[in-house]
Rosetta silent file (secondary structure, phi, psi, omega in degrees, C-alpha in Angstrom):
SEQUENCE: MLLITIWPIFAIILLGFVLARRGFPSAEFWPAAERINYILLFPALLVSSLATAPIGDPAMLRLGAAAVATILIAAAVLWLVRRRHPMPAARFGPVLQGAVRFNTYLGLAIIAAVAGAEGVERAAVYLAIGVPLVNVLSILALTEGASGQAPRAILRTVATNPLILACVAGLALALSGVGLPYGMDRFVALIGQGSLPLGLLCVGAALMPGALRQDMVGLIGTSAIRLLAMPALAVLAARLFGLSGPETLVLVVFSAIPTAPTSYVLTRQLNGDGPFMAGIVTAQTIAAAATIPLILWVLNGL
SCORE:     score description
SCORE:     0.000 S_00000001
   1 L     0.000  -43.719  178.720  187.434   85.811   65.201 S_00000001
   2 H   -62.785  -42.092  179.192  187.759   85.522   68.989 S_00000001
   3 H   -62.060  -40.208  179.021  191.234   84.020   68.657 S_00000001
   4 H   -64.455  -34.236 -178.324  192.287   86.873   66.375 S_00000001
   5 H   -72.265  -40.083 -170.321  190.953   89.367   68.923 S_00000001
   6 H  -107.789   -8.722 -178.365  192.628   87.984   72.043 S_00000001
   7 H   -62.510  -33.477  178.122  195.790   86.183   70.915 S_00000001
   8 H   -60.961  -27.732  179.218  197.879   89.395   71.098 S_00000001
   9 H   -63.555  -48.037  179.573  197.019   89.609   74.811 S_00000001
  10 H   -72.777  -26.225  175.544  198.608   86.238   75.539 S_00000001
  11 H   -65.885  -36.678  177.573  201.464   87.058   73.157 S_00000001
  12 H   -66.458  -39.881  176.438  202.322   90.072   75.357 S_00000001
  13 H   -60.785  -44.735  178.467  202.335   87.801   78.437 S_00000001
  14 H   -62.770  -39.663  177.915  204.669   85.407   76.621 S_00000001
  15 H   -61.421  -42.112  177.577  206.878   88.327   75.591 S_00000001
  16 H   -61.379  -40.084  178.494  207.146   89.414   79.218 S_00000001
  17 H   -63.227  -46.001 -178.656  208.172   85.895   80.218 S_00000001
  18 H   -64.519  -45.660 -179.482  210.850   85.712   77.508 S_00000001
  19 H   -60.238  -44.610 -178.378  212.239   89.169   78.275 S_00000001
  20 H   -65.477  -39.912 -179.064  212.456   88.441   82.004 S_00000001
  21 H   -70.258  -24.780  176.519  214.181   85.089   81.472 S_00000001
  22 L   -88.284    0.694  177.963  216.729   86.755   79.197 S_00000001
  23 L    73.342   24.374 -178.969  217.409   89.389   81.855 S_00000001
  24 L  -108.088  135.578   -5.814  216.171   92.273   79.708 S_00000001
  25 L   -76.491  -25.436  174.142  216.264   95.078   80.530 S_00000001
  26 L  -169.960  163.892  179.363  217.419   93.957   84.007 S_00000001
  27 L   -65.496  -29.879 -178.462  216.263   91.885   86.939 S_00000001
  28 L   -76.299  -18.903 -175.939  215.524   95.088   88.876 S_00000001
  29 H   -64.904  -42.855 -169.294  213.255   96.458   86.137 S_00000001
  30 H   -67.983  -44.865  174.478  210.333   94.072   86.620 S_00000001
  31 H   -60.689  -37.449  179.628  209.601   94.685   90.322 S_00000001
  32 H   -68.362  -41.101  179.342  209.858   98.436   89.670 S_00000001
  33 H   -64.513  -42.357  178.485  207.579   98.219   86.618 S_00000001
  34 H   -63.539  -37.843 -178.608  205.014   96.207   88.549 S_00000001
  35 H   -68.396  -45.069 -179.472  205.110   98.696   91.397 S_00000001
  36 H   -66.126  -32.859  177.213  204.596  101.802   89.232 S_00000001
  37 H   -68.802  -43.273 -177.198  201.746  100.046   87.460 S_00000001
  38 H   -69.852  -36.240 -175.501  200.130   98.975   90.734 S_00000001
  39 H   -86.328  -34.908 -169.446  200.610  102.346   92.441 S_00000001
  40 H  -123.335  -59.410 -168.855  199.986  104.778   89.565 S_00000001
  41 H   -66.964  -49.784 -177.442  199.071  103.561   86.073 S_00000001
  42 H   -68.827  -41.704  173.581  196.358  101.016   86.818 S_00000001
  43 H   -57.527  -36.666  177.799  194.647  103.163   89.490 S_00000001
  44 H   -63.064  -39.585  177.975  194.569  105.996   86.924 S_00000001
  45 H   -63.970  -40.619  179.557  192.794  103.692   84.469 S_00000001
  46 H   -65.526  -44.827  179.392  190.221  102.740   87.116 S_00000001
  47 H   -62.344  -45.123 -179.414  189.547  106.361   88.087 S_00000001
  48 H   -61.080  -40.246 -177.882  189.246  107.388   84.436 S_00000001
  49 H   -74.678  -37.934 -176.603  186.825  104.548   83.676 S_00000001
  50 H   -79.272  -27.857 -173.232  184.690  104.952   86.790 S_00000001
  51 H   -59.130  -30.839 -178.805  184.464  108.754   86.754 S_00000001
  52 L  -113.624    8.990 -178.323  181.986  108.716   83.860 S_00000001
  53 L   -70.542  143.091  179.079  180.415  105.293   84.445 S_00000001
  54 L   -76.613   74.755 -173.487  176.605  105.207   84.721 S_00000001
  55 L   -60.722  -33.457 -178.075  176.652  104.094   88.367 S_00000001
  56 L   -77.862   -6.022  179.515  172.927  104.695   88.812 S_00000001
  57 L   -63.669  126.018  178.695  172.003  102.374   85.946 S_00000001
  58 H   -55.115  -29.310  178.477  170.015   99.410   87.356 S_00000001
  59 H   -63.484  -35.587  178.216  172.071   97.129   85.106 S_00000001
  60 H   -66.616  -40.789  179.188  175.198   98.182   87.021 S_00000001
  61 H   -64.165  -39.886  177.933  173.516   97.373   90.332 S_00000001
  62 H   -66.557  -37.713  176.889  172.532   93.933   89.041 S_00000001
  63 H   -62.035  -44.668  178.825  176.103   93.361   87.848 S_00000001
  64 H   -61.286  -42.988  179.304  177.420   94.245   91.309 S_00000001
  65 H   -64.801  -40.351  179.127  174.937   91.900   92.987 S_00000001
  66 H   -66.415  -37.112  178.251  175.820   89.079   90.585 S_00000001
  67 H   -63.347  -46.429  178.981  179.537   89.623   91.230 S_00000001
  68 H   -62.013  -44.746 -178.828  179.058   89.404   94.999 S_00000001
  69 H   -62.064  -44.754 -178.220  176.867   86.315   94.673 S_00000001
  70 H   -61.551  -46.950 -177.534  179.319   84.506   92.385 S_00000001
  71 H   -67.354  -45.191 -176.751  182.328   85.151   94.618 S_00000001
  72 H   -69.223  -37.229  177.938  180.556   84.383   97.907 S_00000001
  73 H   -62.844  -45.500  179.737  178.937   81.174   96.635 S_00000001
  74 H   -61.907  -44.188  179.973  182.310   79.873   95.435 S_00000001
  75 H   -64.299  -40.770 -179.556  183.982   80.805   98.736 S_00000001
  76 H   -64.105  -41.714  178.835  181.181   79.225  100.775 S_00000001
  77 H   -62.093  -42.232  179.415  181.426   75.957   98.822 S_00000001
  78 H   -64.290  -40.148  178.510  185.187   75.830   99.408 S_00000001
  79 H   -65.203  -37.418  177.591  184.737   76.436  103.131 S_00000001
  80 H   -66.211  -41.803  177.145  182.168   73.622  103.283 S_00000001
  81 H   -61.781  -38.826 -179.917  184.520   71.280  101.441 S_00000001
  82 H   -64.065  -31.748  178.598  187.250   72.211  103.879 S_00000001
  83 H   -65.284  -32.383  178.691  185.041   71.146  106.794 S_00000001
  84 H   -85.114  -29.482 -179.697  184.869   67.649  105.318 S_00000001
  85 L  -128.111   81.411 -173.784  188.503   67.620  104.214 S_00000001
  86 L   -57.164  142.647  173.766  190.454   69.730  106.745 S_00000001
  87 L  -148.344  149.783 -179.024  193.526   71.607  105.583 S_00000001
  88 L   -68.333  159.052 -179.873  195.686   74.254  107.289 S_00000001
  89 H   -58.742  -33.268 -178.675  195.228   77.940  106.504 S_00000001
  90 H   -60.114  -28.737  178.738  198.639   77.980  104.801 S_00000001
  91 H   -99.037  -37.721 -179.302  197.217   75.698  102.115 S_00000001
  92 H   -64.673  -34.969  178.343  193.548   76.718  102.158 S_00000001
  93 H   -56.947  -51.189  175.668  194.518   80.351  101.537 S_00000001
  94 H   -60.960  -38.161  179.680  196.145   79.555   98.163 S_00000001
  95 H   -62.806  -47.346 -179.400  193.236   77.274   97.201 S_00000001
  96 H   -64.930  -42.923  178.592  190.645   79.968   97.910 S_00000001
  97 H   -63.662  -36.712  178.272  192.687   82.662   96.174 S_00000001
  98 H   -65.635  -21.247 -178.393  193.150   80.349   93.218 S_00000001
  99 H   -95.267  -37.769 -170.330  189.362   80.041   92.965 S_00000001
 100 H  -112.735  -19.541  179.168  188.023   83.564   93.608 S_00000001
 101 L   -80.627  161.942 -174.800  190.791   86.089   92.890 S_00000001
 102 L  -142.674  149.413  179.804  191.300   87.400   89.367 S_00000001
 103 L   -82.372  101.299 -173.674  194.065   88.906   87.260 S_00000001
 104 H   -61.740  -37.910 -179.574  192.778   92.454   86.756 S_00000001
 105 H   -61.791  -48.392 -177.954  195.233   93.291   83.955 S_00000001
 106 H   -66.622  -42.380 -179.716  194.248   90.282   81.872 S_00000001
 107 H   -60.876  -48.000 -179.767  190.542   90.741   82.545 S_00000001
 108 H   -67.261  -35.661  178.700  190.462   94.388   81.519 S_00000001
 109 H   -63.319  -41.997  179.048  192.628   93.706   78.463 S_00000001
 110 H   -67.187  -44.680  179.464  190.183   91.032   77.254 S_00000001
 111 H   -61.058  -43.916  179.604  187.142   93.216   77.967 S_00000001
 112 H   -62.147  -39.083 -178.721  188.728   96.162   76.151 S_00000001
 113 H   -70.792  -36.310 -174.116  189.525   93.980   73.137 S_00000001
 114 H   -91.694  -37.465 -171.368  186.080   92.382   72.939 S_00000001
 115 H  -120.664   -4.954  176.012  183.705   95.102   74.206 S_00000001
 116 H    70.319 -157.040 -173.614  185.603   98.402   73.958 S_00000001
 117 H   -62.428  -37.445  179.057  185.088  101.434   76.211 S_00000001
 118 H   -61.260  -41.799  178.276  181.564  100.402   77.251 S_00000001
 119 H   -66.675  -38.345  179.666  182.876   97.097   78.510 S_00000001
 120 H   -64.193  -39.123  176.381  185.755   98.749   80.381 S_00000001
 121 H   -58.300  -45.916 -179.909  183.285  101.009   82.235 S_00000001
 122 H   -69.452  -34.844  176.933  181.340   97.982   83.394 S_00000001
 123 H   -64.767  -37.103  178.299  184.528   96.119   84.238 S_00000001
 124 H   -63.477  -37.700  176.197  185.611   99.028   86.439 S_00000001
 125 H   -64.505  -42.748  176.944  182.339   98.724   88.361 S_00000001
 126 H   -58.057  -44.462 -178.469  182.976   94.996   88.805 S_00000001
 127 H   -65.814  -36.362  179.679  186.462   95.753   90.135 S_00000001
 128 H   -60.190  -28.720  179.774  185.126   98.366   92.562 S_00000001
 129 H   -95.926  -43.026 -172.393  183.091   95.599   94.181 S_00000001
 130 H   -73.817  -37.586 -175.872  185.201   92.529   93.538 S_00000001
 131 H   -62.494  -51.127  177.781  188.659   93.761   94.584 S_00000001
 132 H   -61.647  -39.567 -176.545  187.785   94.595   98.218 S_00000001
 133 H   -63.837  -47.598 -177.340  185.668   91.447   98.573 S_00000001
 134 H   -70.677  -29.131  175.479  188.298   88.977   97.353 S_00000001
 135 H   -64.974  -44.487  178.803  190.986   90.692   99.445 S_00000001
 136 H   -61.737  -47.623 -179.727  188.899   90.269  102.597 S_00000001
 137 H   -62.115  -39.680 -178.583  188.143   86.613  101.805 S_00000001
 138 H   -64.891  -42.952 -179.892  191.794   85.897  100.995 S_00000001
 139 H   -66.743  -42.200  177.954  193.038   87.347  104.267 S_00000001
 140 H   -60.617  -41.234 -179.139  190.416   85.466  106.274 S_00000001
 141 H   -66.796  -35.459 -177.008  191.395   82.212  104.561 S_00000001
 142 H   -81.621  -24.023 -175.527  195.101   82.729  105.222 S_00000001
 143 H  -108.942  -17.417 -176.346  194.749   83.838  108.852 S_00000001
 144 L    57.392   26.646  176.959  191.678   81.911  110.042 S_00000001
 145 L    62.906   32.187 -172.609  190.710   85.068  111.938 S_00000001
 146 H   -67.768  114.656  167.020  193.394   84.432  114.520 S_00000001
 147 H    38.303   56.663  175.059  193.117   86.658  117.613 S_00000001
 148 H    81.268   -7.492 -177.840  192.526   90.008  115.980 S_00000001
 149 H   -67.232  -43.250 -177.635  195.109   89.412  113.266 S_00000001
 150 H   -63.377  -49.094  178.142  192.557   89.156  110.459 S_00000001
 151 H   -56.849  -42.028  179.457  190.685   92.410  111.253 S_00000001
 152 H   -65.563  -42.529 -179.704  193.952   94.330  111.445 S_00000001
 153 H   -64.625  -39.834  179.597  195.239   92.771  108.234 S_00000001
 154 H   -64.397  -48.041 -179.584  191.957   93.520  106.440 S_00000001
 155 H   -61.050  -41.516  179.709  191.899   97.155  107.553 S_00000001
 156 H   -64.938  -41.656 -179.889  195.541   97.606  106.573 S_00000001
 157 H   -64.213  -45.873 -178.220  194.953   96.044  103.152 S_00000001
 158 H   -65.481  -40.847 -175.526  191.881   98.153  102.420 S_00000001
 159 H   -72.393  -21.312 -174.996  193.486  101.366  103.630 S_00000001
 160 H  -115.746   -4.992 -177.892  196.644  100.924  101.564 S_00000001
 161 L   -75.982  115.002 -177.516  195.456   99.098   98.431 S_00000001
 162 H   -62.273  -31.816 -179.728  195.787  101.567   95.516 S_00000001
 163 H   -68.791  -41.273  177.860  193.168   99.739   93.457 S_00000001
 164 H   -65.364  -44.377  179.613  190.576   99.979   96.218 S_00000001
 165 H   -63.341  -38.422  178.515  191.391  103.659   96.808 S_00000001
 166 H   -65.835  -39.344  177.917  191.151  104.339   93.064 S_00000001
 167 H   -63.962  -41.527  178.245  187.764  102.638   92.931 S_00000001
 168 H   -62.463  -44.157  179.745  186.516  104.744   95.830 S_00000001
 169 H   -64.406  -44.379 -179.926  187.753  107.928   94.148 S_00000001
 170 H   -63.946  -41.801  178.139  186.242  106.972   90.788 S_00000001
 171 H   -65.084  -39.728  178.754  182.887  106.086   92.328 S_00000001
 172 H   -62.367  -41.436  178.173  182.828  109.355   94.280 S_00000001
 173 H   -65.251  -40.117 -179.616  183.441  111.327   91.076 S_00000001
 174 H   -67.188  -43.449 -178.421  180.718  109.410   89.252 S_00000001
 175 H   -68.873  -33.879 -179.717  178.162  109.821   92.040 S_00000001
 176 H   -75.229  -22.475 -177.354  178.920  113.538   92.456 S_00000001
 177 L    78.974    1.701 -178.390  178.525  114.156   88.729 S_00000001
 178 L   -75.011  -38.914 -176.649  181.627  116.350   88.788 S_00000001
 179 L    68.916 -153.364  177.770  183.782  114.001   86.755 S_00000001
 180 L  -115.513   99.530 -173.568  187.328  115.105   85.997 S_00000001
 181 L   -84.583  174.348  172.475  187.227  118.784   84.938 S_00000001
 182 L    56.985   36.754  177.258  189.761  121.124   83.278 S_00000001
 183 L    81.590   -0.065  179.271  191.371  118.445   81.108 S_00000001
 184 H   -63.759  -30.310  179.927  192.114  116.176   84.052 S_00000001
 185 H   -60.981  -42.718  179.444  190.094  113.426   82.375 S_00000001
 186 H   -68.682  -40.119  179.110  192.490  113.362   79.425 S_00000001
 187 H   -60.277  -49.563 -178.408  195.538  113.567   81.723 S_00000001
 188 H   -67.770  -38.119  179.031  194.396  110.628   83.855 S_00000001
 189 H   -63.071  -40.857  179.250  193.319  108.644   80.782 S_00000001
 190 H   -62.935  -41.128  177.876  196.755  109.084   79.184 S_00000001
 191 H   -62.524  -42.473 -176.450  198.455  107.812   82.332 S_00000001
 192 H   -70.146  -22.596 -176.756  196.119  104.834   82.449 S_00000001
 193 H   -61.394  -28.026 -178.520  196.693  103.849   78.816 S_00000001
 194 L   -82.716   -6.518 -170.781  200.069  102.357   79.622 S_00000001
 195 H   -70.958  -41.876 -174.114  198.770  100.138   82.410 S_00000001
 196 H   -69.133  -49.732  177.878  197.421   97.164   80.450 S_00000001
 197 H   -62.981  -39.900  178.320  200.411   96.394   78.178 S_00000001
 198 H   -66.807  -39.792  178.536  202.868   96.938   81.035 S_00000001
 199 H   -62.727  -40.996  179.120  200.701   94.856   83.360 S_00000001
 200 H   -66.475  -38.522  175.179  200.546   91.983   80.886 S_00000001
 201 H   -60.805  -41.326 -179.760  204.334   92.055   80.451 S_00000001
 202 H   -68.271  -33.588  175.903  204.696   91.900   84.240 S_00000001
 203 H   -60.299  -45.621  177.928  202.287   88.951   84.393 S_00000001
 204 H   -64.555  -39.737 -179.388  204.570   87.052   82.026 S_00000001
 205 H   -65.703  -27.418 -176.425  207.679   88.065   83.926 S_00000001
 206 L   -84.918   -6.909 -178.463  206.192   86.750   87.181 S_00000001
 207 L   -65.174  141.250 -177.928  205.517   83.229   85.881 S_00000001
 208 L  -126.972   84.663 -178.137  207.457   80.483   87.697 S_00000001
 209 H   -56.866  -31.045  179.082  207.481   77.272   85.616 S_00000001
 210 H   -60.999  -26.940 -179.013  209.554   75.537   88.283 S_00000001
 211 H   -72.951  -11.529  179.660  206.619   75.841   90.680 S_00000001
 212 H   -69.725  -11.475  176.798  204.549   73.544   88.448 S_00000001
 213 H   -79.334   -5.362 -179.989  206.335   70.608   90.063 S_00000001
 214 L   -82.406  119.472  166.767  204.403   71.343   93.266 S_00000001
 215 L    39.875   75.493 -175.850  201.429   69.028   93.949 S_00000001
 216 H   -60.439  -34.957  179.352  200.037   68.496   90.437 S_00000001
 217 H   -62.685  -44.691  178.667  196.706   67.194   91.756 S_00000001
 218 H   -64.726  -40.228 -179.663  196.177   70.390   93.748 S_00000001
 219 H   -66.186  -43.698 -179.015  197.213   72.591   90.834 S_00000001
 220 H   -67.558  -43.129 -179.643  194.908   70.827   88.365 S_00000001
 221 H   -62.926  -46.823  179.958  191.968   70.802   90.778 S_00000001
 222 H   -66.021  -38.129  178.919  192.272   74.476   91.707 S_00000001
 223 H   -66.861  -38.208  178.592  192.756   75.460   88.061 S_00000001
 224 H   -65.079  -39.349  177.164  189.668   73.512   87.005 S_00000001
 225 H   -61.619  -48.933 -174.702  187.600   75.301   89.647 S_00000001
 226 H   -69.355  -47.266 -168.843  188.846   78.717   88.573 S_00000001
 227 H   -89.797  -16.882 -178.478  188.900   78.340   84.789 S_00000001
 228 H  -122.136  -50.898 -177.361  185.861   76.083   84.224 S_00000001
 229 H   -69.667  -41.601 -178.397  183.563   75.915   87.265 S_00000001
 230 H   -63.023  -45.925  176.707  183.671   79.642   88.074 S_00000001
 231 H   -64.177  -32.185  175.956  182.611   80.827   84.586 S_00000001
 232 H   -64.846  -42.581  175.936  179.790   78.247   84.628 S_00000001
 233 H   -62.184  -38.457  179.462  178.644   79.665   87.973 S_00000001
 234 H   -64.398  -38.181  177.623  178.897   83.179   86.498 S_00000001
 235 H   -62.794  -43.465  178.066  176.604   82.237   83.597 S_00000001
 236 H   -62.727  -42.413  179.340  174.011   80.946   86.064 S_00000001
 237 H   -64.778  -39.107  179.183  174.319   84.122   88.151 S_00000001
 238 H   -60.480  -40.974  178.983  173.966   86.293   85.041 S_00000001
 239 H   -70.703  -39.690 -179.473  170.693   84.580   84.176 S_00000001
 240 H   -62.453  -39.449 -177.345  169.443   84.722   87.758 S_00000001
 241 L   -94.027    3.343  175.284  170.071   88.473   87.985 S_00000001
 242 L    66.184   40.486 -178.750  168.846   89.194   84.462 S_00000001
 243 L   -74.899  148.238  176.371  172.102   90.644   83.137 S_00000001
 244 L   -87.159 -175.197 -175.856  172.328   91.905   79.554 S_00000001
 245 H   -54.616  -57.214 -177.171  175.106   91.155   77.052 S_00000001
 246 H   -62.219  -41.345 -179.212  177.859   93.557   78.228 S_00000001
 247 H   -67.917  -39.124  176.894  177.271   92.872   81.925 S_00000001
 248 H   -62.610  -42.833  179.312  177.198   89.113   81.344 S_00000001
 249 H   -58.486  -47.125 -179.096  180.456   89.328   79.397 S_00000001
 250 H   -61.746  -47.300 -178.401  182.181   91.207   82.228 S_00000001
 251 H   -61.279  -44.714 -177.454  180.923   88.797   84.899 S_00000001
 252 H   -70.443  -43.014 -179.302  181.947   85.691   82.947 S_00000001
 253 H   -62.072  -45.275 -178.641  185.345   87.018   81.848 S_00000001
 254 H   -72.602  -12.762  173.536  186.345   88.040   85.373 S_00000001
 255 H   -92.771  -13.744 -175.000  185.218   84.614   86.582 S_00000001
 256 H  -105.149  -13.570 -177.973  187.186   82.800   83.853 S_00000001
 257 L   -80.760  158.277 -179.076  190.560   84.548   84.020 S_00000001
 258 L   -67.020  164.908 -179.990  193.430   83.170   86.128 S_00000001
 259 L   -65.166  163.649 -174.772  194.090   84.268   89.677 S_00000001
 260 L   -76.824  138.351  174.079  196.089   87.414   90.415 S_00000001
 261 L   -58.759  -27.699  178.497  199.908   87.265   90.613 S_00000001
 262 H   -66.431  -12.620  174.983  199.622   89.423   93.762 S_00000001
 263 H   -59.348  -35.417  179.791  198.104   86.344   95.436 S_00000001
 264 H   -65.199  -41.625  179.956  201.662   85.061   95.762 S_00000001
 265 H   -63.435  -47.634 -179.692  202.778   88.237   97.540 S_00000001
 266 H   -62.972  -39.499  179.743  199.863   88.127   99.999 S_00000001
 267 H   -62.298  -42.583  178.172  200.452   84.416  100.640 S_00000001
 268 H   -65.468  -42.122 -178.158  204.091   85.045  101.489 S_00000001
 269 H   -62.322  -34.248 -176.355  203.225   87.995  103.728 S_00000001
 270 L  -105.025   22.576  171.487  200.757   85.916  105.755 S_00000001
 271 L    63.512   34.283  174.701  202.956   82.800  105.979 S_00000001
 272 L   -85.694 -174.807 -179.381  200.994   80.693  103.509 S_00000001
 273 L   -81.378   90.235 -176.233  202.339   78.053  101.140 S_00000001
 274 H   -60.869  -49.124  179.707  204.185   80.337   98.705 S_00000001
 275 H   -59.020  -38.754  178.431  205.463   77.663   96.275 S_00000001
 276 H   -65.333  -41.678  179.173  201.953   76.170   95.962 S_00000001
 277 H   -65.195  -40.609  178.220  200.484   79.626   95.295 S_00000001
 278 H   -63.171  -37.898  177.378  203.159   80.343   92.681 S_00000001
 279 H   -65.594  -38.602  178.422  202.313   77.049   90.991 S_00000001
 280 H   -63.417  -47.212  179.660  198.610   77.931   90.933 S_00000001
 281 H   -58.837  -47.173 -177.541  199.287   81.335   89.344 S_00000001
 282 H   -66.594  -47.091 -178.188  201.577   79.832   86.708 S_00000001
 283 H   -61.712  -44.093 -178.294  199.371   76.831   85.885 S_00000001
 284 H   -67.901  -39.808 -178.819  196.233   78.935   85.546 S_00000001
 285 H   -64.764  -40.687  178.197  197.878   81.603   83.413 S_00000001
 286 H   -67.836  -46.727 -177.569  199.237   78.996   80.983 S_00000001
 287 H   -66.376  -29.856 -177.532  195.984   77.021   80.854 S_00000001
 288 H   -62.589  -25.004  177.720  193.913   80.190   80.364 S_00000001
 289 H   -60.749  -25.159  177.484  195.372   80.619   76.882 S_00000001
 290 H   -98.280  -38.882 -173.177  193.220   77.617   75.919 S_00000001
 291 H   -76.846  -35.499 -176.699  190.243   77.926   78.268 S_00000001
 292 H   -65.060  -47.168  174.504  189.401   81.620   77.780 S_00000001
 293 H   -57.109  -37.745  178.757  188.830   81.367   73.996 S_00000001
 294 H   -63.839  -46.181 -179.577  186.682   78.293   74.698 S_00000001
 295 H   -62.431  -44.380 -179.909  184.620   80.122   77.343 S_00000001
 296 H   -65.223  -37.425  178.031  184.120   83.151   75.087 S_00000001
 297 H   -64.600  -44.225  178.117  183.097   80.902   72.178 S_00000001
 298 H   -64.193  -43.906 -179.581  180.535   79.100   74.338 S_00000001
 299 H   -62.043  -38.351  179.803  179.249   82.396   75.758 S_00000001
 300 H   -65.326  -26.452 -178.887  178.886   83.795   72.250 S_00000001
 301 H   -89.192   -8.735 -179.446  176.711   80.828   71.329 S_00000001
 302 L   -77.128    0.000    0.000  174.355   81.139   74.302 S_00000001
């Protein structure tokens, strides 16, 4: 049943890969499609989902606390490992991003398929907390806080990231109780509906199989942390914070999905190891087609 529910999601990713490799509709289409999704469509989905989310529900607060705990524990463990096995920021940045960042398009698509609108509301709350946190950690890992560079980079990222701004707007609407009046809710929802299929196509188009030749030990190790260790940590956090079914599902899914393709862009911008990061994104996305059904099956049996 789970395979029947989620296989179309990975089929869309595969379709995006095939279309891009065949040059359809053009090489220029995919960067433009990713940009309009990142700037407009996906933020609209976040605002629409958050505007009516029950932010004051104690279950939401516990989900937020569990999300922070899961991400920070994983990051802290990696930093401790790095102290025993030193590595430059150019390499540590991709490793940390490969462990704690998440592909928002894939995560929301899975949640929508498995848990429907209720799950998407809770996923939007997770994103409102998780997106700023993983961006800050990623920048710190790539820059090592060098002479004011990290604070400036963090402020610039937060101030210009459309997903973070959309989360802030959605939370403000939810807390004010105003929502989206005069039909704006339907308008924003319609815009957001196109974000997930287009985002999944772009995920497939961004895959770089050639990058899998980079450091197989590093790729396998980082993928195992992200796709197996992180969801196990999420299950423990869910029990510790007393999460219910929908909140547990959101926490585990966003801990089990592959890292974000935008990790490659950030790595390049901050002079990290771009080919290694591209290999991590590709390896995790391919492996997730097998690991995510397994994780969901195990979670369903708990």
